[in-house]
C-alpha positions as CSV (number, residue, x, y, z in Angstrom):
1,M,-22.4,-145.3,-5.9
2,A,-25.5,-146.1,-3.9
3,G,-26.2,-142.4,-3.5
4,K,-26.1,-141.8,-7.2
5,S,-28.4,-144.7,-7.9
6,G,-30.8,-143.4,-5.3
7,D,-30.8,-140.0,-6.9
8,G,-31.5,-141.5,-10.3
9,D,-34.4,-143.5,-8.9
10,L,-35.8,-140.4,-7.3
11,N,-35.6,-138.4,-10.6
12,E,-37.3,-141.2,-12.5
13,L,-40.0,-141.3,-9.9
14,H,-40.4,-137.5,-10.1
15,D,-40.6,-137.7,-13.9
16,E,-43.1,-140.5,-13.7
17,N,-45.2,-138.6,-11.2
18,L,-45.2,-135.6,-13.6
19,R,-46.3,-137.8,-16.5
20,L,-49.0,-139.3,-14.4
21,K,-50.2,-135.9,-13.2
22,A,-50.3,-134.7,-16.8
23,A,-52.2,-137.8,-17.9
24,V,-54.7,-137.3,-15.1
25,E,-55.2,-133.7,-16.0
26,E,-55.6,-134.7,-19.7
27,L,-58.2,-137.3,-18.8
28,S,-59.9,-134.7,-16.5
29,I,-60.2,-132.1,-19.2
30,L,-61.3,-134.7,-21.8
31,N,-63.9,-136.0,-19.4
32,E,-65.2,-132.5,-18.6
33,I,-65.4,-131.6,-22.2
34,S,-67.0,-134.9,-23.2
35,T,-69.7,-134.5,-20.5
36,A,-70.4,-130.9,-21.5
37,I,-70.6,-131.5,-25.2
38,N,-72.9,-134.5,-24.8
39,S,-75.3,-132.5,-22.7
40,A,-78.2,-130.4,-24.0
41,L,-76.1,-127.2,-24.3
42,S,-76.6,-124.9,-27.2
43,L,-74.0,-124.8,-30.0
44,E,-72.5,-121.5,-28.7
45,K,-72.3,-122.8,-25.1
46,I,-70.6,-126.1,-26.3
47,I,-68.0,-124.2,-28.3
48,E,-67.4,-121.6,-25.6
49,L,-66.7,-124.4,-23.1
50,I,-64.2,-126.1,-25.4
51,V,-62.4,-122.9,-26.1
52,R,-62.2,-121.8,-22.5
53,K,-60.8,-125.2,-21.3
54,C,-58.3,-125.3,-24.1
55,V,-57.0,-121.8,-23.4
56,K,-56.7,-122.6,-19.7
57,Y,-55.1,-126.0,-19.9
58,L,-52.7,-125.3,-22.8
59,G,-51.6,-122.0,-21.3
60,A,-52.5,-119.9,-24.3
61,E,-53.5,-116.2,-24.5
62,Q,-56.5,-116.8,-26.8
63,G,-58.4,-119.6,-28.5
64,T,-61.1,-119.7,-31.2
65,V,-63.3,-122.2,-33.1
66,T,-63.8,-121.3,-36.7
67,I,-66.5,-122.9,-38.9
68,L,-66.2,-123.4,-42.6
69,E,-69.0,-121.7,-44.6
70,R,-69.6,-123.1,-48.1
71,K,-69.7,-119.7,-49.8
72,E,-67.7,-118.1,-52.6
73,R,-65.5,-115.7,-50.7
74,E,-61.9,-114.9,-49.9
75,N,-61.9,-116.4,-46.4
76,P,-64.6,-119.1,-45.9
77,F,-63.7,-119.6,-42.2
78,V,-65.9,-117.7,-39.8
79,T,-65.0,-117.3,-36.1
80,M,-67.9,-118.6,-34.1
81,V,-66.6,-118.3,-30.5
82,R,-63.5,-116.6,-29.1
83,G,-62.0,-117.2,-25.7
84,A,-59.1,-115.4,-24.0
85,D,-56.9,-115.2,-20.9
86,R,-58.4,-111.9,-19.7
87,S,-55.3,-111.0,-17.8
88,T,-53.4,-110.3,-21.0
89,G,-55.6,-107.5,-22.4
90,I,-54.4,-108.1,-26.0
91,L,-56.5,-107.4,-29.1
92,P,-58.5,-110.3,-30.6
93,L,-56.2,-112.6,-32.6
94,H,-57.3,-114.4,-35.8
95,L,-56.2,-116.8,-38.4
96,D,-54.9,-115.2,-41.6
97,T,-56.3,-116.4,-44.9
98,Q,-52.9,-117.9,-45.8
99,I,-53.1,-120.1,-42.7
100,T,-56.8,-121.1,-43.3
101,G,-55.8,-121.8,-46.9
102,W,-53.0,-124.1,-45.6
103,M,-55.5,-125.8,-43.3
104,L,-57.9,-126.4,-46.1
105,A,-55.2,-127.9,-48.3
106,N,-53.4,-130.1,-45.8
107,R,-56.2,-130.9,-43.2
108,E,-53.7,-131.7,-40.5
109,P,-52.5,-130.0,-37.3
110,L,-50.3,-126.9,-37.7
111,V,-47.8,-125.9,-35.0
112,I,-45.9,-122.6,-35.3
113,D,-43.7,-121.5,-32.4
114,D,-42.2,-118.4,-34.0
115,L,-44.5,-117.0,-36.7
116,A,-42.1,-114.2,-37.5
117,R,-39.5,-116.8,-38.6
118,D,-41.8,-119.1,-40.5
119,T,-41.1,-118.7,-44.2
120,R,-44.4,-120.2,-45.2
121,F,-46.4,-117.3,-43.8
122,K,-44.2,-114.3,-44.1
123,S,-47.1,-111.9,-45.0
124,V,-49.1,-112.9,-41.9
125,M,-47.3,-110.7,-39.4
126,Q,-49.2,-107.5,-38.8
127,E,-49.0,-104.9,-36.1
128,D,-52.7,-105.2,-35.3
129,N,-52.6,-109.0,-35.3
130,P,-49.6,-109.9,-33.0
131,V,-49.7,-113.7,-33.3
132,K,-46.4,-115.1,-32.1
133,S,-47.2,-118.7,-31.9
134,L,-50.2,-120.9,-32.7
135,L,-51.5,-124.4,-32.7
136,S,-54.4,-125.2,-35.1
137,V,-56.1,-128.5,-35.6
138,P,-58.8,-129.3,-38.1
139,L,-62.3,-130.3,-37.2
140,L,-62.8,-133.3,-39.5
141,L,-66.1,-135.0,-40.0
142,K,-66.1,-138.2,-42.2
143,G,-62.9,-137.0,-43.8
144,T,-64.4,-133.5,-44.6
145,I,-63.0,-130.4,-42.9
146,M,-65.7,-128.4,-41.2
147,G,-63.6,-125.9,-39.3
148,S,-60.6,-125.6,-37.0
149,L,-59.8,-125.4,-33.3
150,N,-57.1,-122.9,-32.6
151,V,-55.0,-121.5,-29.7
152,F,-52.6,-118.6,-29.9
153,N,-49.5,-117.4,-28.1
154,K,-48.3,-120.1,-25.6
155,R,-47.3,-118.5,-22.3
156,G,-43.8,-119.3,-21.2
157,K,-40.7,-120.2,-23.3
158,T,-41.3,-123.7,-24.4
159,G,-43.9,-123.1,-27.2
160,F,-46.6,-125.6,-28.1
161,T,-45.5,-129.2,-27.6
162,E,-46.3,-132.5,-29.2
163,S,-48.4,-133.2,-26.1
164,D,-50.4,-130.0,-26.7
165,K,-50.9,-131.0,-30.3
166,R,-52.0,-134.5,-29.4
167,L,-54.5,-133.3,-26.8
168,L,-56.0,-130.6,-29.0
169,S,-56.4,-133.2,-31.8
170,I,-58.2,-135.5,-29.4
171,I,-60.5,-132.7,-28.3
172,A,-61.2,-131.7,-32.0
173,T,-62.0,-135.3,-32.9
174,Q,-64.4,-135.5,-29.9
175,S,-66.0,-132.2,-30.8
176,A,-66.5,-132.3,-34.5
177,Q,-69.6,-134.4,-34.7
178,V,-71.2,-132.8,-31.6
179,I,-70.6,-129.3,-33.1
180,E,-72.1,-130.3,-36.4
181,N,-75.1,-131.9,-34.7
182,A,-75.6,-128.8,-32.6
183,R,-75.3,-126.6,-35.7
184,L,-77.8,-128.6,-37.7
185,L,-80.2,-128.5,-34.7
186,E,-80.0,-124.7,-34.6
187,E,-80.5,-124.5,-38.4
188,E,-83.6,-126.7,-38.0
189,K,-84.9,-124.5,-35.2
190,A,-84.3,-121.4,-37.4
191,L,-86.1,-123.1,-40.3
192,I,-89.1,-124.1,-38.1
193,Y,-89.3,-120.5,-36.8
194,M,-89.1,-119.1,-40.3
195,R,-91.8,-121.5,-41.4
196,E,-94.0,-120.4,-38.5
197,E,-93.4,-116.8,-39.4
198,M,-94.4,-117.4,-43.0
199,E,-97.5,-119.2,-41.9
200,M,-98.5,-116.3,-39.7
201,A,-97.7,-113.9,-42.6
202,C,-99.9,-116.0,-44.9
203,R,-102.8,-115.8,-42.4
204,I,-102.4,-112.1,-42.1
205,Q,-102.3,-111.7,-45.9
206,M,-105.3,-113.9,-46.4
207,G,-107.0,-111.7,-43.7
208,L,-106.5,-108.7,-45.9
209,L,-108.6,-110.2,-48.7
210,P,-112.3,-109.9,-48.7
211,A,-114.0,-112.3,-46.2
212,K,-117.0,-112.6,-48.5
213,P,-118.1,-111.2,-51.8
214,P,-120.2,-108.0,-52.0
215,E,-124.0,-108.3,-52.5
216,L,-125.4,-106.4,-55.4
217,K,-128.9,-107.1,-56.8
218,G,-128.8,-108.9,-60.1
219,Y,-125.1,-109.7,-59.9
220,D,-123.0,-112.6,-58.6
221,I,-119.4,-111.6,-57.7
222,A,-116.5,-113.8,-56.4
223,G,-112.8,-113.6,-56.1
224,K,-109.9,-116.0,-55.2
225,S,-106.2,-115.8,-54.8
226,I,-103.8,-118.8,-54.7
227,P,-100.2,-117.8,-53.9
228,A,-97.4,-119.8,-55.4
229,R,-95.5,-119.6,-52.1
230,A,-96.7,-119.2,-48.5
231,V,-97.3,-115.5,-49.3
232,G,-97.7,-113.8,-52.6
233,G,-97.8,-110.6,-54.5
234,D,-101.3,-110.9,-56.0
235,Y,-104.3,-109.2,-54.4
236,F,-107.9,-108.6,-55.1
237,D,-110.5,-106.5,-53.3
238,F,-114.2,-105.4,-53.3
239,I,-115.3,-102.1,-51.9
240,S,-119.0,-101.2,-51.7
241,L,-120.0,-97.6,-52.4
242,E,-123.3,-95.8,-52.2
243,D,-125.9,-95.8,-55.0
244,E,-125.5,-99.6,-55.7
245,R,-122.0,-99.4,-56.8
246,V,-119.1,-101.8,-56.1
247,V,-115.4,-101.4,-56.8
248,C,-113.7,-104.5,-58.0
249,C,-109.9,-104.6,-58.3
250,L,-107.0,-106.9,-58.9
251,G,-103.3,-106.2,-58.6
252,D,-100.0,-108.1,-59.2
253,V,-96.8,-106.7,-57.7
254,S,-93.3,-107.5,-58.9
255,G,-91.4,-110.3,-57.3
256,K,-92.6,-113.2,-55.1
257,G,-92.6,-114.2,-51.5
258,M,-92.4,-111.9,-48.5
259,P,-91.1,-108.8,-50.4
260,A,-93.9,-109.0,-52.9
261,A,-96.4,-109.5,-50.0
262,L,-95.2,-106.3,-48.3
263,L,-95.5,-104.4,-51.5
264,M,-99.0,-105.8,-52.1
265,S,-100.1,-104.6,-48.6
266,N,-98.7,-101.1,-49.5
267,L,-100.7,-101.1,-52.8
268,Q,-103.9,-102.1,-51.0
269,A,-103.5,-99.4,-48.4
270,T,-102.6,-96.9,-51.1
271,F,-105.7,-97.7,-53.2
272,R,-108.1,-97.9,-50.3
273,G,-106.9,-94.5,-49.1
274,Q,-108.3,-92.8,-52.2
275,D,-111.7,-91.1,-52.4
276,L,-113.2,-93.8,-54.6
277,A,-116.8,-92.5,-54.4
278,N,-116.1,-89.0,-55.8
279,H,-113.2,-89.1,-58.2
280,R,-112.9,-90.4,-61.8
281,P,-111.1,-93.8,-62.2
282,E,-108.2,-92.3,-64.1
283,K,-107.6,-89.7,-61.4
284,I,-107.7,-92.4,-58.7
285,M,-105.1,-94.4,-60.7
286,Q,-102.9,-91.4,-61.3
287,R,-102.9,-90.6,-57.6
288,S,-102.2,-94.3,-56.6
289,N,-99.2,-94.3,-59.0
290,L,-97.8,-91.2,-57.5
291,L,-98.0,-92.5,-54.0
292,L,-96.6,-95.9,-54.9
293,F,-93.7,-94.3,-56.8
294,R,-92.8,-92.1,-53.8
295,S,-93.0,-94.9,-51.2
296,T,-91.2,-97.8,-53.0
297,D,-87.8,-98.5,-54.6
298,P,-87.4,-97.7,-58.3
299,E,-87.2,-101.4,-59.2
300,K,-90.5,-102.2,-57.5
301,F,-93.8,-101.8,-59.4
302,A,-97.2,-103.4,-59.8
303,T,-99.8,-104.0,-62.5
304,F,-103.3,-103.0,-61.3
305,F,-106.8,-103.1,-62.6
306,F,-110.0,-101.7,-61.0
307,G,-113.5,-100.8,-62.1
308,V,-116.7,-99.5,-60.7
309,L,-119.7,-101.7,-61.3
310,D,-122.9,-99.6,-61.3
311,G,-125.9,-101.9,-60.4
312,R,-128.5,-99.4,-61.6
313,R,-127.0,-98.4,-64.9
314,H,-125.4,-101.9,-65.5
315,T,-122.1,-100.3,-66.5
316,F,-118.6,-101.1,-65.6
317,E,-116.2,-98.1,-65.7
318,Y,-112.6,-99.2,-65.4
319,C,-108.9,-98.2,-65.5
320,N,-106.0,-100.4,-66.2
321,A,-102.3,-99.9,-65.2
322,G,-100.4,-102.4,-67.3
323,H,-102.5,-105.4,-66.1
324,N,-103.8,-108.3,-68.2
325,H,-106.9,-107.3,-70.2
326,P,-110.0,-108.6,-68.5
327,I,-112.5,-110.5,-70.7
328,I,-116.3,-110.1,-71.0
329,S,-118.0,-113.2,-72.3
330,C,-121.5,-113.4,-73.7
331,G,-122.5,-116.8,-75.0
332,R,-119.6,-118.0,-77.1
333,E,-118.4,-114.5,-77.9
334,S,-115.7,-112.8,-75.8
335,R,-114.0,-109.4,-76.0
336,R,-111.2,-107.8,-74.1
337,L,-111.3,-104.5,-72.2
338,E,-108.7,-102.8,-74.3
339,K,-107.9,-99.5,-72.6
340,S,-104.7,-99.6,-70.6
341,G,-101.8,-97.5,-69.3
342,L,-98.4,-97.8,-67.6
343,I,-97.7,-100.0,-64.6
344,L,-97.8,-98.4,-61.2
345,G,-94.7,-97.1,-59.6
346,A,-92.5,-96.8,-62.7
347,I,-92.9,-93.2,-63.7
348,E,-94.0,-90.4,-61.3
349,E,-96.2,-88.5,-63.6
350,A,-97.9,-91.3,-65.6
351,K,-101.3,-90.6,-67.1
352,Y,-104.2,-92.9,-67.4
353,E,-107.5,-93.1,-69.2
354,S,-110.7,-94.9,-68.3
355,G,-113.0,-97.1,-70.3
356,I,-116.6,-98.1,-69.8
357,V,-118.6,-101.2,-70.9
358,E,-122.2,-102.2,-70.5
359,M,-123.0,-105.4,-68.6
360,A,-125.9,-107.2,-70.5
361,G,-127.9,-109.9,-69.0
362,G,-125.9,-113.1,-68.8
363,D,-122.5,-111.4,-69.3
364,V,-119.5,-112.7,-67.4
365,L,-116.6,-110.5,-66.7
366,T,-113.3,-112.3,-65.8
367,I,-110.4,-110.4,-64.3
368,F,-107.2,-112.5,-63.9
369,S,-103.5,-112.3,-63.1
370,D,-100.8,-113.7,-65.3
371,G,-100.5,-116.7,-63.1
372,I,-103.6,-117.9,-64.9
373,S,-102.9,-116.9,-68.5
374,E,-99.1,-117.6,-68.4
375,A,-99.3,-121.0,-66.7
376,V,-97.4,-123.5,-68.8
377,D,-97.5,-127.2,-69.6
378,A,-94.6,-129.7,-70.0
379,G,-93.9,-128.3,-73.5
380,D,-93.7,-124.7,-72.2
381,A,-96.9,-123.7,-74.0
382,E,-99.0,-121.1,-72.2
383,F,-102.6,-121.5,-71.1
384,G,-103.4,-118.2,-72.8
385,E,-106.5,-116.0,-73.1
386,E,-108.2,-118.1,-75.7
387,R,-108.4,-121.0,-73.3
388,I,-109.8,-118.7,-70.6
389,C,-112.5,-117.6,-73.0
390,S,-113.3,-121.3,-73.9
391,V,-113.4,-122.4,-70.3
392,V,-115.7,-119.5,-69.3
393,S,-118.0,-120.2,-72.2
394,G,-118.3,-123.8,-71.3
395,C,-119.2,-123.2,-67.6
396,R,-121.1,-119.9,-67.7
397,D,-124.1,-121.5,-66.1
398,L,-122.2,-122.0,-62.9
399,P,-122.2,-119.3,-60.2
400,A,-119.3,-116.9,-60.1
401,A,-117.3,-118.9,-57.5
402,G,-117.9,-122.1,-59.5
403,I,-116.5,-120.4,-62.7
404,I,-113.4,-119.4,-60.8
405,D,-112.9,-123.0,-59.4
406,H,-113.4,-124.4,-62.9
407,I,-110.8,-122.1,-64.4
408,V,-108.3,-123.0,-61.7
409,S,-109.0,-126.7,-62.2
410,E,-108.4,-126.4,-65.9
411,V,-105.2,-124.5,-65.4
412,R,-103.9,-127.2,-63.1
413,R,-104.9,-129.9,-65.4
414,F,-103.1,-128.1,-68.2
415,A,-99.9,-127.7,-66.2
416,G,-100.0,-131.4,-65.1
417,D,-97.3,-132.2,-62.5
418,L,-95.4,-128.9,-63.0
419,P,-95.2,-126.8,-59.8
420,Q,-97.2,-123.6,-59.7
421,R,-94.8,-120.8,-60.9
422,D,-96.8,-117.7,-60.1
423,D,-99.7,-116.6,-57.9
424,M,-103.1,-117.3,-59.5
425,T,-105.8,-114.7,-58.8
426,L,-109.3,-114.3,-60.3
427,V,-112.3,-112.0,-59.9
428,V,-115.5,-113.0,-61.7
429,V,-118.5,-110.6,-62.1
430,K,-121.7,-112.3,-63.5
431,R,-124.9,-110.5,-64.3
432,A,-128.1,-112.5,-64.1
433,A,-129.7,-113.5,-67.3
434,A,-132.6,-111.3,-68.5
435,G,-136.1,-112.6,-67.8
């Protein structure tokens, strides 16, 4: 009897030693993971360590961390990091949409030791996805599921145990907040990088605009562009030619932001590549349209206006491709430059015609984009051309740059607290008064 009692004591001692050893191993892995995830590791490194430790300790073939993306799609869970026991050489395993759907609905650990016999997920079994067993626990943050921690195919015959589920749940609880913090930090870094890129793009775009207005005897010329975003699709330019001539142009490409800015640069390069000194305005516009049509997508287009100011003849010969009609103001009277044609880039063989006006002493020519004329107030009323004429008539004694600033000031006062919806661009050409 004493021998049997001694054997029982030894068995109990052996079992207790195994439990203590398992507890020490659990504490060790938890401490290791806790130390790592609270260090300055990147999001990918943190998740990689968690997956690697779980695969090794739980005796699984593979492990993954999936993150929930808040997008409308069939499977919102995206695998961020995958770890595997490299000795198995099996294909990557994944969670089926049925299983991720179950996880979203139940938000609790899921243990499946024989997937082929589990009636809940009959359609999951596929030859190219040989999942035999799995343990999946949710990553919960303040009661909201943000992903899952998963291990596949337990080695051996026992399957995943309650102890495995408890340990993986503890790891998931430890990891959820740290993973979320790391993810938010990386999103913030990406946002900062994008902002810096946009600021650089803005500086480059502003550098493409004229650094100073052209000098032409008897004339005061100025231009200004204020993008609605960091970069915009409006553009103006001045190009001095021989014989006291200056080309003034203003364009407005479709869209906003970076795509519009890139198209704007294309338009500028296209126009500047023309022989402006020796060809008629309508031919220059026709050639610009052809080049833009062939180098851009069909849905991309631009409105464009340019004219050649002749300082000796005091004429302004222009061509308009679907842009707002510029306005010439003399005293309290104003008139539009009416001739116009199709927008650039819409039809390959578009034709254009030019017009010509005389610039009398004191005349003010105002060229503007629709960000000026179509600015709206709180009642959705537009600023409109009549207000432009009225503003110019009231400040015609100012220099060209002052007239531009006054128009912009009046547009902003009209719009009130509403955000600027479109790029605002202006070119003003003012001939000195006679005598």
